[in-house]
N, C-alpha and C positions, 0 to 999 in steps of 0.2 A: 589513559584517556577518561577525559572528566565526565561528570555524571550527566550532564547535557547531552555529550554525544552519544553516550550509552542509552538514554533515554530516546534519541532521535533513532538510533539504529533499531530499537525495540518498536517502534511505532511506524517506521517506514512501510509505506505500501506500494510503491513504485521501484523499488529497489532490492533486488536479492543480494543478501550480503554474503561473502564466502570469507572475509578477513576483515578484521575492524578497523585496518587501516582505511578502508573505503571512505568512511566518515571524515576523513580529513581532504578527501577529494570531491564528494559531491555534498550538495544540500542535502541531507536526509530527509529532510520534512518536504521537499521540492518533488513536483509531480512535471510530466511532459506538458508543454503548453502547445497546443495546435496553432500553428502561424498561418498556414494557408493549406488548401487543398485542390483536388481535381485537376491533377497533373498527369501526364502521359507516363514517365518513368523517369524519376529525379535523379542525378548523379552530379558529381563535379562542385561540390559546396565550397567556397571562397569568400572570406570575409573581405569587401572593397575598402580600399583605404577612404573613400568617401563616405563612409559610416553606412553601409548597408549590404546585404548578402547578395551575391551571384550563385546561379546554379543552374546546370545542364538540364534539358528534357530531351531524353534520346528519341522518344517516339515524334515530339512534335516539332524536332529539329530547331531547337530555340535554346538561347540562354536567356534567363529571367532576373531580374531583380527584385529584391523585397527589402522594403523599409517600413519603419512603423508609422512614418507620415504618410507615404504614398500607396501601401499595400504592394501588391504585385504588377509588375509592368515588363513587357519585353524588353529585354536589353539588347538582342542580337537576333535577327532573323537568319534562317539557314545556316545556324550555327556548325554544322557537321557534313552538310551535302548541299552542293549547288545543283538544280535541277531535280530529276526525277531518278528514284532507286533503280537497280537492274535486278535481274534474276540472281545475281550474286550476293545481294544485299539482304539481312534480316530487317526487321521493322525498327530497328535500334540504328539509325543512321544518324543522328544528331550528335553535337560534341560531347564529351563526356569530361575528363579531369580538367581543371583549371589551376594556372599559377601565375606568379609575377616573375617576369625576368630581372635581371640585374638594372634594367633601365626603366623599370616600372610599367612596360609593357604586359598585356596579357598574353600569355602561351597556353593553347589548350589541345586536347585531342579531338580530333574528328573521325568519327566511324565511318560515314558514307565517303568521303574523300580519301580516307585511309591514309591521314596525314598529321604531322604536328605542326600547327601555324600560330603565327603570332598576329595580335589584333595591335596595330600601333597606336600613337596616340591622337592620328587624324581619322581615325575609325576604319582603316583600310587593313584588311586582311592578307597577310604575307605567307606564302607557304616557306615552311622551314626544310622539310624532308617528307617524302611519302613513298620511298623504295629502299632496298638493300640489296644489293649484289644483283642488280638488275630486274628482282621482282617487286612487285607493289607489296607494302605492308599489310597485315592483317585488317586490324582496326584499334589503333593506338587507344589506350584504356585509361591510364593514370598516368602522372608526371610529377616529376620534382625539379626544382632547379638548385643547384648546388652552389657554394660562396664562389666558386671559379668561373661560373657562368654554365657549367655544364648542365644538359638536360637529359635526364634519365626518364626512359618510359617503358611501360608495360606493351605488349601486341597480342593480346589473344584474339581469338576468332568471334567473339561475340557480335560483331556487326556485320558477320557473315551469314549466309544461309546455308544449312540451317545451324548456325552457331558452332560448327566445326572448322579444323583446318582442311583447307581446299589449296593444296600445293601446286595444283595445275594451274590456279587463277592468282594466288599469293604466296606467303612463306610456307615452307615446310615444316616449321616450329613455330610456337608462340615464345618468342624471345623477349630479354630485358635487355634495352638498348641505351647508350649513352651519345648523345649528339655534342661535339664539342669542336671547335675550330673548322667548321663547316665539313666534319666528316662524322659518318656514323658508324659505330662498332658495337657490336654483340659483345655485352659483359657478361650474361647468363644464359644457360638453356637449362637449368636446373628443374623448371616447372614444366608440366604439362600444360597448364593454362594460368600463367601468373596474372594477378589482378591489382590490388592498389599497393602502393608503395609509400613510404615516407622515412624523413631522416630521423635521428636520435636529435636531442635538443642541441649539441655540440657538433652534429654533423660527422661524426666519427662512424657511426653506423647507419646502415639502411634496412629498414624492415620491409618485406615483400610478403603480400598475402594471397591466397588462392581461394575462390569460392567453389572450385569444382570438387564434387563430392567424393571423388575417388583420390582426393589429395588434399587431406587434413593437415595443413601445414603453413605456419608463419616463420619465415626465415630470418635470421639476421646476420647480414654481412659487415664484415670491417670495409671502410674506404679507405682506399691507400692509393694515392697518386691517380685517382679517378678509377681504377679498379676496383672490383669488389673480390675481397680476400676471406678465406675462413668462414665460410658461410656454415651456419649450424640451424637446427631446427630450435627455433626458440618456445614455440609451442605447438601443440598438435590440434589445431582448431580451424575451421573454415573461415574465411572473412572477405568482405567485398573492400569497402573502403577502410583505411586505416591511419591514425594520428598519434601523436604524442604530445603530451602535454608539457610545460616548462621543467616539470621534475622528473621527466622522463617516462612517466606511467604511460601505458600503451592501450589505446583507446580502438576496439574492433566493432564495425559494422557487420551484424550476424542476422541469421534468420530469427534468432529468439530473442533480439535485443540490442543493446550497447554493452558489449562485455569489456571489461577493464582489468590490466595485468599491471603489476610492478615491472621495472626495468629488470629485476631479476627472475621474471617470468611466473611470479605468485599471483594465483587467480583472487582476485580482491571483491569483484563485485560485477552485477549486471542491472543496467536501467532497463525496465520491461516497457516496451513499446509495442502498441498493438497493431502491429504489422511488420514485415520483413524489412530489416534497416539496410539501405544500399550505401549510404555514405554520410560523412559527417565533417566538421570542421571545429575548431575551437577559436573563440576570439574572447580575450579578457577571461570574464568569470562565466561566460555562456558557451554551452556546448549546443550547436546546430544538427539537426538531424534530419536526414533525408530518407523517407521510404518512398515506393514506388509512386505514390500517388498524395503525398502529403508531406509537409514541412513543420518539424517541431524545432523546440528550444527546450534546455535543461540547466537549471542553475547549478554552477560549481561553487566550491568554497574558495575564497581569495587567497588562503594561505595553506 
């Protein structure tokens, strides 16, 4: 490591350094930059191909967009629930995870409508799936789209009141599912409450997180013919959102900040954020960070 990087490591105020390789990932002189605030509960960050950030607000039941030019605007009203909540719902009724499908449409999780839906290019919301084996889903939380078009999603009960499983009204377990060729299948029931999920850069692996305090684990599965194989505990940590960068490093949204691990599970460092981190996304050399009420960005290294 060169002298400049060593000096940056020594003077960094916003980063906890656990391994010197973190200096090749983060700009060590950088600080979190506040982009916007006063939200209800931020989730589901995604960089829009139009050059702006979109994200869910679970409490306000909206998807917002944020750009440098226009600031923050409402992108979609009633993003997770049409109408009024029922006694079965928590106050987290909005949309959650958002992704692109293979045709460039948005697909996203709806807590209140307990569904996976598509926002087509005409601006119309189309239901993809909202039940499994004759029972409504709990509250789909996060989702990813595979190169073959499969949609994988987690289904914990955080949209239910009191954020616990209710087998009389919904699913008896919090599963991980695959939607493919108009069929929904359960691919894993390993977690009590699965939360975030993401692919490795080559899509050979899927990482799944849990934010449930009694379930401190991030699991990594091999993806083979659409199935989860050979699941193993990658690290024993809680996390909400989870993402990988192009080099395979794993970024975790945690209660203490953004924790970063190598693809080998080596703890590299943590970006200190003055609030619990719910979700994150990476676009180019920028890491976007969502806490319950505030949106931040942080500079990454280009190489």
